[in-house]
Residue, then its C-alpha position, 0 to 999 in steps of 0.5 A: m671849268p669856265f663859267p660864262v656870265v653876261l652883265l646887262c648894265g650901264p657903261a659906268e658899271v661894267r668895269w667894277l661889276s666885272e672886277v668884283l665878280a672876277h675876284q670871286n671866281p677866277d674861272l669866270t668869263v664876263a661879257a657886258v651888254p648895254d641894252a636888250a637888243a645887244l643882249a639878244a644878239h649876244a644870247a644868240t651865240a652864248a654858251p648854254g648855261t650863261r648866267l645873266i646878271a642885270f644891274c639897275t637897268g630899264s631894259v626888259v629882257p624877253v623870256a625867249v632870251l632867258e630861255r636861250l641862255g639856259a641858266p637862272a638870271y638875276n636882276v638887282h632892282p633899284a627899289s624895295p620889294a614893295y615897289p616892283g616896276r620901272h618907276p619906283v621912286p615917285f611912288a615911294l615919295y607919293d606914299g611917304a615910304e619910311r623905308f626903301g632900298a634895293t632888291a635882287h631877284v630871279m628874272v622871269e617873264r613878268v618884270d620884277s616878279g621872280p623869287i627874291v634872293g636878297a634885299v637891303e633897306f634904309a630909312v627915308p627921312a621926312g622931306a626926302d626928295h627924288g634926288w636924295l632917294a635915287e642916290r641912296t637907292y643906287r648905293a643900296a643896290v651897290r651894297l646888295f650886289l657886293a653882298l651877293a657877288p660870291a654867290l653870283a660868281r658861282p654856277e649854283p642857283l641862289n636860294p630865295v629869301a622869305l620876302s614877297w613883292g608888293p601888290r603895287r606895280c610902278s609901271q609907265r601907265a601907273l606913272e602917267a595916271l599919277c601925273a594926270l591931275p583931276p580938275d577937282i584935286d585938293a591942295a593936299e593931294l596936289e602937294r603929294r603928287a608934286r613931291a612925287i614927280r618933282a625932279a623925276p626924269d621925263a615926268r610932268l604933272h598936267l591938267t587937261l581942260h577943254g581939250r587943252r593940256f596944261e603942265m605944272a612948271g615946278 
């Protein structure tokens, strides 16, 4: 019996994600969408019981879409369970995390909060920067997807594992707060924040004095 799946991912991932899943289940029918708007349009006509699989996406899926699809949906989040949210890499660097990775979980209304169904981690060396950590995290997400592909390609729900999300929310608001430098910041704290934000897309350390904003160049 055909089992419908819709992938929410970037254009670079569509082909290989589809082929990996199809290899696991010849009865699979796979569609792909690039963002939440395209997903909502697809969901409007999708067969009941369609499984959504999101892979390293920044799109937020409304709960109405999850309910419309009618099957457990899963997301591969490019971070360890300790770092839920949209901007995990800067906060891992800020914390000096010694381990990092990728997490797969059930998608629910609140972003990165559903039951965890798998995770992989790797050691982070001292001095790792944003580019190094982002690249290794993507590799970890690929490894995790490959490990879970046999289960993702079948209609049965995946079993949760004994892992929990951490309390820190790596949200846009939290990132903006990290970028806003207090006037009395000391040298050590400035260096921690610079390491976290340096090379992060669309993020700049800044200081506001007398109504004027000054951005840190490097």
